Backbone atoms as SQL, in Angstrom:
CREATE TABLE atoms (id INTEGER PRIMARY KEY, chain TEXT, resi INTEGER, resn TEXT, atom TEXT, x REAL, y REAL, z REAL);
INSERT INTO atoms VALUES
  (1, 'A', 1, 'MET', 'N', 107.799, 114.851, 137.006),
  (2, 'A', 1, 'MET', 'CA', 108.080, 115.881, 136.017),
  (3, 'A', 1, 'MET', 'C', 109.486, 116.471, 136.195),
  (4, 'A', 2, 'ALA', 'N', 109.925, 116.622, 137.440),
  (5, 'A', 2, 'ALA', 'CA', 111.259, 117.171, 137.691),
  (6, 'A', 2, 'ALA', 'C', 112.334, 116.279, 137.088),
  (7, 'A', 3, 'HIS', 'N', 112.132, 114.968, 137.170),
  (8, 'A', 3, 'HIS', 'CA', 113.075, 114.008, 136.580),
  (9, 'A', 3, 'HIS', 'C', 113.169, 114.218, 135.064),
  (10, 'A', 4, 'ALA', 'N', 112.034, 114.400, 134.426),
  (11, 'A', 4, 'ALA', 'CA', 111.998, 114.613, 132.972),
  (12, 'A', 4, 'ALA', 'C', 112.707, 115.909, 132.597),
  (13, 'A', 5, 'LEU', 'N', 112.546, 116.957, 133.401),
  (14, 'A', 5, 'LEU', 'CA', 113.211, 118.232, 133.104),
  (15, 'A', 5, 'LEU', 'C', 114.722, 118.117, 133.246),
  (16, 'A', 6, 'LEU', 'N', 115.187, 117.343, 134.198),
  (17, 'A', 6, 'LEU', 'CA', 116.627, 117.117, 134.330),
  (18, 'A', 6, 'LEU', 'C', 117.180, 116.375, 133.118),
  (19, 'A', 7, 'ILE', 'N', 116.440, 115.399, 132.637),
  (20, 'A', 7, 'ILE', 'CA', 116.862, 114.659, 131.446),
  (21, 'A', 7, 'ILE', 'C', 116.886, 115.589, 130.238),
  (22, 'A', 8, 'LEU', 'N', 115.887, 116.445, 130.111),
  (23, 'A', 8, 'LEU', 'CA', 115.839, 117.389, 129.002),
  (24, 'A', 8, 'LEU', 'C', 117.005, 118.374, 129.073),
  (25, 'A', 9, 'ASP', 'N', 117.275, 118.906, 130.250),
  (26, 'A', 9, 'ASP', 'CA', 118.417, 119.822, 130.409),
  (27, 'A', 9, 'ASP', 'C', 119.732, 119.138, 130.045),
  (28, 'A', 10, 'ASP', 'N', 119.910, 117.906, 130.484),
  (29, 'A', 10, 'ASP', 'CA', 121.121, 117.159, 130.166),
  (30, 'A', 10, 'ASP', 'C', 121.237, 116.936, 128.653),
  (31, 'A', 11, 'ALA', 'N', 120.129, 116.601, 128.021),
  (32, 'A', 11, 'ALA', 'CA', 120.130, 116.388, 126.569),
  (33, 'A', 11, 'ALA', 'C', 120.495, 117.676, 125.837),
  (34, 'A', 12, 'TYR', 'N', 119.914, 118.796, 126.272),
  (35, 'A', 12, 'TYR', 'CA', 120.247, 120.083, 125.654),
  (36, 'A', 12, 'TYR', 'C', 121.727, 120.407, 125.832),
  (37, 'A', 13, 'ASP', 'N', 122.266, 120.100, 127.007),
  (38, 'A', 13, 'ASP', 'CA', 123.701, 120.329, 127.231),
  (39, 'A', 13, 'ASP', 'C', 124.545, 119.525, 126.251),
  (40, 'A', 14, 'ARG', 'N', 124.179, 118.283, 126.033),
  (41, 'A', 14, 'ARG', 'CA', 124.932, 117.435, 125.097),
  (42, 'A', 14, 'ARG', 'C', 124.800, 117.949, 123.665),
  (43, 'A', 15, 'LEU', 'N', 123.625, 118.401, 123.298),
  (44, 'A', 15, 'LEU', 'CA', 123.383, 118.846, 121.921),
  (45, 'A', 15, 'LEU', 'C', 123.923, 120.249, 121.651),
  (46, 'A', 16, 'GLN', 'N', 124.130, 121.025, 122.694),
  (47, 'A', 16, 'GLN', 'CA', 124.607, 122.396, 122.518),
  (48, 'A', 16, 'GLN', 'C', 125.968, 122.453, 121.828),
  (49, 'A', 17, 'LYS', 'N', 126.741, 121.423, 121.956),
  (50, 'A', 17, 'LYS', 'CA', 128.083, 121.383, 121.375),
  (51, 'A', 17, 'LYS', 'C', 128.067, 120.955, 119.902),
  (52, 'A', 18, 'THR', 'N', 126.882, 120.657, 119.376),
  (53, 'A', 18, 'THR', 'CA', 126.783, 120.163, 118.002),
  (54, 'A', 18, 'THR', 'C', 126.278, 121.257, 117.067),
  (55, 'A', 19, 'GLY', 'N', 126.556, 121.083, 115.787),
  (56, 'A', 19, 'GLY', 'CA', 126.122, 122.045, 114.795),
  (57, 'A', 19, 'GLY', 'C', 124.655, 121.898, 114.432),
  (58, 'A', 20, 'HIS', 'N', 124.166, 122.883, 113.702),
  (59, 'A', 20, 'HIS', 'CA', 122.769, 122.881, 113.280),
  (60, 'A', 20, 'HIS', 'C', 122.523, 121.949, 112.098),
  (61, 'A', 21, 'GLU', 'N', 123.555, 121.731, 111.315),
  (62, 'A', 21, 'GLU', 'CA', 123.469, 120.823, 110.176),
  (63, 'A', 21, 'GLU', 'C', 124.617, 119.827, 110.232),
  (64, 'A', 22, 'PHE', 'N', 124.464, 118.753, 109.465),
  (65, 'A', 22, 'PHE', 'CA', 125.526, 117.757, 109.355),
  (66, 'A', 22, 'PHE', 'C', 125.395, 117.058, 108.022),
  (67, 'A', 23, 'ARG', 'N', 126.480, 116.419, 107.595),
  (68, 'A', 23, 'ARG', 'CA', 126.562, 115.709, 106.315),
  (69, 'A', 23, 'ARG', 'C', 126.009, 116.525, 105.144),
  (70, 'A', 24, 'GLY', 'N', 126.398, 117.766, 105.058),
  (71, 'A', 24, 'GLY', 'CA', 125.993, 118.589, 103.924),
  (72, 'A', 24, 'GLY', 'C', 124.543, 118.995, 103.948),
  (73, 'A', 25, 'TRP', 'N', 124.126, 119.674, 104.969),
  (74, 'A', 25, 'TRP', 'CA', 122.819, 120.317, 105.055),
  (75, 'A', 25, 'TRP', 'C', 121.696, 119.460, 105.636),
  (76, 'A', 26, 'LEU', 'N', 121.975, 118.303, 106.208),
  (77, 'A', 26, 'LEU', 'CA', 120.930, 117.594, 106.941),
  (78, 'A', 26, 'LEU', 'C', 120.718, 118.330, 108.260),
  (79, 'A', 27, 'SER', 'N', 119.494, 118.567, 108.632),
  (80, 'A', 27, 'SER', 'CA', 119.200, 119.326, 109.844),
  (81, 'A', 27, 'SER', 'C', 119.354, 118.482, 111.097),
  (82, 'A', 28, 'ASN', 'N', 119.896, 119.090, 112.119),
  (83, 'A', 28, 'ASN', 'CA', 120.015, 118.464, 113.426),
  (84, 'A', 28, 'ASN', 'C', 118.682, 118.668, 114.162),
  (85, 'A', 29, 'HIS', 'N', 117.871, 117.640, 114.208),
  (86, 'A', 29, 'HIS', 'CA', 116.583, 117.711, 114.882),
  (87, 'A', 29, 'HIS', 'C', 116.634, 117.171, 116.309),
  (88, 'A', 30, 'GLY', 'N', 117.832, 116.949, 116.825),
  (89, 'A', 30, 'GLY', 'CA', 117.996, 116.372, 118.152),
  (90, 'A', 30, 'GLY', 'C', 117.203, 117.066, 119.250),
  (91, 'A', 31, 'PRO', 'N', 117.256, 118.410, 119.359),
  (92, 'A', 31, 'PRO', 'CA', 116.509, 119.063, 120.438),
  (93, 'A', 31, 'PRO', 'C', 115.004, 118.795, 120.366),
  (94, 'A', 32, 'MET', 'N', 114.446, 118.794, 119.169),
  (95, 'A', 32, 'MET', 'CA', 113.010, 118.548, 119.028),
  (96, 'A', 32, 'MET', 'C', 112.668, 117.089, 119.327),
  (97, 'A', 33, 'VAL', 'N', 113.554, 116.186, 118.926),
  (98, 'A', 33, 'VAL', 'CA', 113.304, 114.759, 119.156),
  (99, 'A', 33, 'VAL', 'C', 113.286, 114.449, 120.645),
  (100, 'A', 34, 'VAL', 'N', 114.293, 114.950, 121.386),
  (101, 'A', 34, 'VAL', 'CA', 114.324, 114.625, 122.813),
  (102, 'A', 34, 'VAL', 'C', 113.138, 115.245, 123.551),
  (103, 'A', 35, 'GLU', 'N', 112.726, 116.427, 123.143),
  (104, 'A', 35, 'GLU', 'CA', 111.547, 117.022, 123.784),
  (105, 'A', 35, 'GLU', 'C', 110.295, 116.194, 123.491),
  (106, 'A', 36, 'ALA', 'N', 110.149, 115.749, 122.258),
  (107, 'A', 36, 'ALA', 'CA', 108.993, 114.917, 121.918),
  (108, 'A', 36, 'ALA', 'C', 109.030, 113.593, 122.671),
  (109, 'A', 37, 'MET', 'N', 110.213, 112.991, 122.774),
  (110, 'A', 37, 'MET', 'CA', 110.334, 111.729, 123.516),
  (111, 'A', 37, 'MET', 'C', 109.888, 111.900, 124.966),
  (112, 'A', 38, 'ILE', 'N', 110.329, 112.988, 125.580),
  (113, 'A', 38, 'ILE', 'CA', 109.973, 113.223, 126.979),
  (114, 'A', 38, 'ILE', 'C', 108.483, 113.508, 127.124),
  (115, 'A', 39, 'ARG', 'N', 107.944, 114.320, 126.250),
  (116, 'A', 39, 'ARG', 'CA', 106.508, 114.634, 126.322),
  (117, 'A', 39, 'ARG', 'C', 105.634, 113.406, 126.084),
  (118, 'A', 40, 'ARG', 'N', 106.165, 112.441, 125.376),
  (119, 'A', 40, 'ARG', 'CA', 105.406, 111.213, 125.104),
  (120, 'A', 40, 'ARG', 'C', 105.702, 110.113, 126.127),
  (121, 'A', 41, 'GLY', 'N', 106.463, 110.453, 127.177),
  (122, 'A', 41, 'GLY', 'CA', 106.698, 109.509, 128.257),
  (123, 'A', 41, 'GLY', 'C', 107.862, 108.555, 128.058),
  (124, 'A', 42, 'HIS', 'N', 108.783, 108.890, 127.165),
  (125, 'A', 42, 'HIS', 'CA', 109.925, 108.017, 126.882),
  (126, 'A', 42, 'HIS', 'C', 111.239, 108.592, 127.395),
  (127, 'A', 43, 'GLU', 'N', 111.177, 109.309, 128.535),
  (128, 'A', 43, 'GLU', 'CA', 112.397, 109.941, 129.050),
  (129, 'A', 43, 'GLU', 'C', 113.494, 108.942, 129.383),
  (130, 'A', 44, 'ASP', 'N', 113.124, 107.729, 129.700),
  (131, 'A', 44, 'ASP', 'CA', 114.142, 106.721, 130.018),
  (132, 'A', 44, 'ASP', 'C', 114.928, 106.257, 128.788),
  (133, 'A', 45, 'SER', 'N', 114.458, 106.589, 127.597),
  (134, 'A', 45, 'SER', 'CA', 115.138, 106.194, 126.357),
  (135, 'A', 45, 'SER', 'C', 115.983, 107.313, 125.757),
  (136, 'A', 46, 'VAL', 'N', 115.869, 108.517, 126.296),
  (137, 'A', 46, 'VAL', 'CA', 116.522, 109.680, 125.696),
  (138, 'A', 46, 'VAL', 'C', 118.038, 109.515, 125.632),
  (139, 'A', 47, 'GLN', 'N', 118.686, 109.165, 126.728),
  (140, 'A', 47, 'GLN', 'CA', 120.146, 109.082, 126.756),
  (141, 'A', 47, 'GLN', 'C', 120.674, 108.036, 125.768),
  (142, 'A', 48, 'HIS', 'N', 120.006, 106.915, 125.715),
  (143, 'A', 48, 'HIS', 'CA', 120.423, 105.864, 124.771),
  (144, 'A', 48, 'HIS', 'C', 120.276, 106.352, 123.328),
  (145, 'A', 49, 'TRP', 'N', 119.163, 107.013, 123.032),
  (146, 'A', 49, 'TRP', 'CA', 118.962, 107.540, 121.677),
  (147, 'A', 49, 'TRP', 'C', 120.038, 108.574, 121.350),
  (148, 'A', 50, 'LEU', 'N', 120.324, 109.463, 122.314),
  (149, 'A', 50, 'LEU', 'CA', 121.344, 110.492, 122.096),
  (150, 'A', 50, 'LEU', 'C', 122.723, 109.891, 121.871),
  (151, 'A', 51, 'ASP', 'N', 123.035, 108.813, 122.582),
  (152, 'A', 51, 'ASP', 'CA', 124.342, 108.176, 122.416),
  (153, 'A', 51, 'ASP', 'C', 124.602, 107.839, 120.950),
  (154, 'A', 52, 'GLY', 'N', 123.619, 107.328, 120.270),
  (155, 'A', 52, 'GLY', 'CA', 123.772, 106.994, 118.859),
  (156, 'A', 52, 'GLY', 'C', 123.684, 108.203, 117.948),
  (157, 'A', 53, 'TYR', 'N', 122.782, 109.124, 118.271),
  (158, 'A', 53, 'TYR', 'CA', 122.546, 110.276, 117.389),
  (159, 'A', 53, 'TYR', 'C', 123.723, 111.246, 117.373),
  (160, 'A', 54, 'VAL', 'N', 124.269, 111.583, 118.534),
  (161, 'A', 54, 'VAL', 'CA', 125.334, 112.595, 118.564),
  (162, 'A', 54, 'VAL', 'C', 126.596, 112.126, 117.845),
  (163, 'A', 55, 'ARG', 'N', 126.779, 110.829, 117.698),
  (164, 'A', 55, 'ARG', 'CA', 127.943, 110.334, 116.942),
  (165, 'A', 55, 'ARG', 'C', 127.883, 110.742, 115.472),
  (166, 'A', 56, 'ARG', 'N', 126.684, 110.952, 114.962),
  (167, 'A', 56, 'ARG', 'CA', 126.502, 111.327, 113.555),
  (168, 'A', 56, 'ARG', 'C', 126.656, 112.827, 113.321),
  (169, 'A', 57, 'LEU', 'N', 126.590, 113.603, 114.382),
  (170, 'A', 57, 'LEU', 'CA', 126.579, 115.057, 114.252),
  (171, 'A', 57, 'LEU', 'C', 127.985, 115.628, 114.167),
  (172, 'A', 58, 'GLU', 'N', 128.059, 116.825, 113.651),
  (173, 'A', 58, 'GLU', 'CA', 129.316, 117.553, 113.557),
  (174, 'A', 58, 'GLU', 'C', 129.393, 118.561, 114.704),
  (175, 'A', 59, 'PRO', 'N', 130.597, 118.964, 115.078),
  (176, 'A', 59, 'PRO', 'CA', 130.705, 119.966, 116.145),
  (177, 'A', 59, 'PRO', 'C', 130.149, 121.316, 115.702),
  (178, 'A', 60, 'PHE', 'N', 129.805, 122.126, 116.685),
  (179, 'A', 60, 'PHE', 'CA', 129.341, 123.478, 116.391),
  (180, 'A', 60, 'PHE', 'C', 130.438, 124.213, 115.637),
  (181, 'A', 61, 'PRO', 'N', 130.099, 124.953, 114.586),
  (182, 'A', 61, 'PRO', 'CA', 131.130, 125.639, 113.795),
  (183, 'A', 61, 'PRO', 'C', 131.937, 126.635, 114.624),
  (184, 'A', 62, 'ALA', 'N', 133.125, 126.897, 114.186),
  (185, 'A', 62, 'ALA', 'CA', 134.013, 127.824, 114.881),
  (186, 'A', 62, 'ALA', 'C', 133.638, 129.275, 114.563),
  (187, 'A', 63, 'TYR', 'N', 133.867, 130.139, 115.539),
  (188, 'A', 63, 'TYR', 'CA', 133.698, 131.583, 115.376),
  (189, 'A', 63, 'TYR', 'C', 134.731, 132.066, 114.359),
  (190, 'A', 64, 'THR', 'N', 134.308, 132.921, 113.423),
  (191, 'A', 64, 'THR', 'CA', 135.252, 133.421, 112.425),
  (192, 'A', 64, 'THR', 'C', 135.590, 134.893, 112.606),
  (193, 'A', 65, 'ARG', 'N', 134.565, 135.741, 112.778),
  (194, 'A', 65, 'ARG', 'CA', 134.822, 137.173, 112.944),
  (195, 'A', 65, 'ARG', 'C', 133.555, 137.860, 113.470),
  (196, 'A', 66, 'PRO', 'N', 133.716, 139.056, 114.026),
  (197, 'A', 66, 'PRO', 'CA', 132.550, 139.775, 114.562),
  (198, 'A', 66, 'PRO', 'C', 131.542, 140.112, 113.470),
  (199, 'A', 67, 'ILE', 'N', 130.297, 140.218, 113.855),
  (200, 'A', 67, 'ILE', 'CA', 129.239, 140.567, 112.901),
  (201, 'A', 67, 'ILE', 'C', 129.245, 142.063, 112.605),
  (202, 'A', 68, 'GLY', 'N', 129.218, 142.897, 113.640),
  (203, 'A', 68, 'GLY', 'CA', 129.217, 144.343, 113.427),
  (204, 'A', 68, 'GLY', 'C', 127.995, 144.797, 112.651),
  (205, 'A', 69, 'ASN', 'N', 128.182, 145.788, 111.794),
  (206, 'A', 69, 'ASN', 'CA', 127.069, 146.344, 111.024),
  (207, 'A', 69, 'ASN', 'C', 126.730, 145.530, 109.776),
  (208, 'A', 70, 'ASP', 'N', 127.546, 144.523, 109.457),
  (209, 'A', 70, 'ASP', 'CA', 127.280, 143.736, 108.243),
  (210, 'A', 70, 'ASP', 'C', 126.494, 142.455, 108.548),
  (211, 'A', 71, 'TRP', 'N', 125.601, 142.501, 109.555),
  (212, 'A', 71, 'TRP', 'CA', 124.858, 141.307, 109.968),
  (213, 'A', 71, 'TRP', 'C', 124.062, 140.712, 108.816),
  (214, 'A', 72, 'GLN', 'N', 123.578, 141.551, 107.880),
  (215, 'A', 72, 'GLN', 'CA', 122.783, 141.024, 106.763),
  (216, 'A', 72, 'GLN', 'C', 123.610, 140.117, 105.861),
  (217, 'A', 73, 'ASN', 'N', 124.900, 140.394, 105.727),
  (218, 'A', 73, 'ASN', 'CA', 125.764, 139.555, 104.900),
  (219, 'A', 73, 'ASN', 'C', 126.002, 138.191, 105.536),
  (220, 'A', 74, 'ALA', 'N', 125.840, 138.091, 106.843),
  (221, 'A', 74, 'ALA', 'CA', 126.058, 136.824, 107.534),
  (222, 'A', 74, 'ALA', 'C', 124.835, 135.907, 107.485),
  (223, 'A', 75, 'LEU', 'N', 123.668, 136.467, 107.222),
  (224, 'A', 75, 'LEU', 'CA', 122.444, 135.656, 107.190),
  (225, 'A', 75, 'LEU', 'C', 122.523, 134.607, 106.087),
  (226, 'A', 76, 'GLY', 'N', 122.197, 133.391, 106.416),
  (227, 'A', 76, 'GLY', 'CA', 122.194, 132.302, 105.451),
  (228, 'A', 76, 'GLY', 'C', 123.557, 131.705, 105.158),
  (229, 'A', 77, 'ASP', 'N', 124.602, 132.255, 105.730),
  (230, 'A', 77, 'ASP', 'CA', 125.962, 131.751, 105.515),
  (231, 'A', 77, 'ASP', 'C', 126.279, 130.757, 106.627),
  (232, 'A', 78, 'VAL', 'N', 126.284, 129.465, 106.305),
  (233, 'A', 78, 'VAL', 'CA', 126.500, 128.442, 107.332),
  (234, 'A', 78, 'VAL', 'C', 127.865, 128.571, 107.996),
  (235, 'A', 79, 'GLN', 'N', 128.811, 129.196, 107.334),
  (236, 'A', 79, 'GLN', 'CA', 130.125, 129.400, 107.939),
  (237, 'A', 79, 'GLN', 'C', 130.079, 130.469, 109.035),
  (238, 'A', 80, 'ARG', 'N', 128.983, 131.231, 109.096),
  (239, 'A', 80, 'ARG', 'CA', 128.871, 132.326, 110.072),
  (240, 'A', 80, 'ARG', 'C', 127.883, 132.034, 111.192),
  (241, 'A', 81, 'VAL', 'N', 127.453, 130.782, 111.316),
  (242, 'A', 81, 'VAL', 'CA', 126.486, 130.424, 112.361),
  (243, 'A', 81, 'VAL', 'C', 127.021, 130.790, 113.741),
  (244, 'A', 82, 'ALA', 'N', 128.262, 130.480, 114.011),
  (245, 'A', 82, 'ALA', 'CA', 128.843, 130.804, 115.321),
  (246, 'A', 82, 'ALA', 'C', 128.931, 132.312, 115.513),
  (247, 'A', 83, 'ASP', 'N', 129.236, 133.041, 114.455),
  (248, 'A', 83, 'ASP', 'CA', 129.312, 134.497, 114.541),
  (249, 'A', 83, 'ASP', 'C', 127.948, 135.090, 114.900),
  (250, 'A', 84, 'LEU', 'N', 126.903, 134.611, 114.235),
  (251, 'A', 84, 'LEU', 'CA', 125.549, 135.093, 114.520),
  (252, 'A', 84, 'LEU', 'C', 125.095, 134.685, 115.917),
  (253, 'A', 85, 'THR', 'N', 125.458, 133.486, 116.326),
  (254, 'A', 85, 'THR', 'CA', 125.106, 133.041, 117.676),
  (255, 'A', 85, 'THR', 'C', 125.743, 133.952, 118.709),
  (256, 'A', 86, 'TRP', 'N', 127.015, 134.243, 118.556),
  (257, 'A', 86, 'TRP', 'CA', 127.715, 135.141, 119.469),
  (258, 'A', 86, 'TRP', 'C', 127.073, 136.527, 119.445),
  (259, 'A', 87, 'TYR', 'N', 126.736, 137.017, 118.249),
  (260, 'A', 87, 'TYR', 'CA', 126.123, 138.341, 118.088),
  (261, 'A', 87, 'TYR', 'C', 124.826, 138.434, 118.888),
  (262, 'A', 88, 'PHE', 'N', 123.972, 137.427, 118.749),
  (263, 'A', 88, 'PHE', 'CA', 122.700, 137.468, 119.465),
  (264, 'A', 88, 'PHE', 'C', 122.872, 137.208, 120.960),
  (265, 'A', 89, 'GLU', 'N', 123.858, 136.446, 121.350),
  (266, 'A', 89, 'GLU', 'CA', 124.133, 136.284, 122.777),
  (267, 'A', 89, 'GLU', 'C', 124.534, 137.623, 123.391),
  (268, 'A', 90, 'GLU', 'N', 125.310, 138.405, 122.667),
  (269, 'A', 90, 'GLU', 'CA', 125.690, 139.731, 123.138),
  (270, 'A', 90, 'GLU', 'C', 124.467, 140.645, 123.242),
  (271, 'A', 91, 'ILE', 'N', 123.597, 140.605, 122.263),
  (272, 'A', 91, 'ILE', 'CA', 122.373, 141.413, 122.300),
  (273, 'A', 91, 'ILE', 'C', 121.547, 141.050, 123.533),
  (274, 'A', 92, 'LEU', 'N', 121.462, 139.754, 123.840),
  (275, 'A', 92, 'LEU', 'CA', 120.648, 139.316, 124.971),
  (276, 'A', 92, 'LEU', 'C', 121.275, 139.637, 126.324),
  (277, 'A', 93, 'THR', 'N', 122.553, 140.017, 126.344),
  (278, 'A', 93, 'THR', 'CA', 123.131, 140.495, 127.605),
  (279, 'A', 93, 'THR', 'C', 122.779, 141.966, 127.832),
  (280, 'A', 94, 'GLU', 'N', 122.400, 142.645, 126.757),
  (281, 'A', 94, 'GLU', 'CA', 122.101, 144.071, 126.835),
  (282, 'A', 94, 'GLU', 'C', 120.605, 144.369, 126.953),
  (283, 'A', 95, 'GLN', 'N', 119.762, 143.440, 126.523),
  (284, 'A', 95, 'GLN', 'CA', 118.314, 143.666, 126.556),
  (285, 'A', 95, 'GLN', 'C', 117.585, 142.344, 126.767),
  (286, 'A', 96, 'SER', 'N', 116.333, 142.436, 127.128),
  (287, 'A', 96, 'SER', 'CA', 115.538, 141.229, 127.364),
  (288, 'A', 96, 'SER', 'C', 115.280, 140.500, 126.054),
  (289, 'A', 97, 'TRP', 'N', 114.973, 139.213, 126.164),
  (290, 'A', 97, 'TRP', 'CA', 114.674, 138.450, 124.963),
  (291, 'A', 97, 'TRP', 'C', 113.422, 138.999, 124.288),
  (292, 'A', 98, 'GLN', 'N', 112.468, 139.550, 125.057),
  (293, 'A', 98, 'GLN', 'CA', 111.246, 140.095, 124.481),
  (294, 'A', 98, 'GLN', 'C', 111.557, 141.329, 123.617),
  (295, 'A', 99, 'THR', 'N', 112.428, 142.183, 124.123),
  (296, 'A', 99, 'THR', 'CA', 112.819, 143.384, 123.369),
  (297, 'A', 99, 'THR', 'C', 113.576, 142.974, 122.108),
  (298, 'A', 100, 'ALA', 'N', 114.503, 142.037, 122.260),
  (299, 'A', 100, 'ALA', 'CA', 115.273, 141.562, 121.095),
  (300, 'A', 100, 'ALA', 'C', 114.338, 140.932, 120.057),
  (301, 'A', 101, 'LEU', 'N', 113.394, 140.135, 120.501),
  (302, 'A', 101, 'LEU', 'CA', 112.452, 139.500, 119.569),
  (303, 'A', 101, 'LEU', 'C', 111.641, 140.549, 118.829),
  (304, 'A', 102, 'ASN', 'N', 111.162, 141.561, 119.533),
  (305, 'A', 102, 'ASN', 'CA', 110.394, 142.630, 118.881),
  (306, 'A', 102, 'ASN', 'C', 111.237, 143.403, 117.882),
  (307, 'A', 103, 'GLU', 'N', 112.498, 143.630, 118.248),
  (308, 'A', 103, 'GLU', 'CA', 113.396, 144.378, 117.352),
  (309, 'A', 103, 'GLU', 'C', 113.743, 143.583, 116.102),
  (310, 'A', 104, 'TRP', 'N', 113.979, 142.274, 116.296),
  (311, 'A', 104, 'TRP', 'CA', 114.429, 141.466, 115.178),
  (312, 'A', 104, 'TRP', 'C', 113.287, 140.800, 114.455);
């Protein structure tokens, strides 16, 4: 099991640099696919599958500007994905994920 968790962590590291969508709104299902592969006993195939899949993906979008009090205007705006990610990362440095989940 420890071997499988290392493969999963490595896969997540590789996918973290990619965007949530690609080619005009196709969803990046990479994280779910690698987890399913590992849970089904195919951890030895994950890296090979990722080698082909990540070539199709786009990089994570660039940060544009702080969210501040206008967070509602950023919701659903694919150009603001990095801004929202940064915003929630900051929230999670100030409070637990459980508190943030309850608040949001």
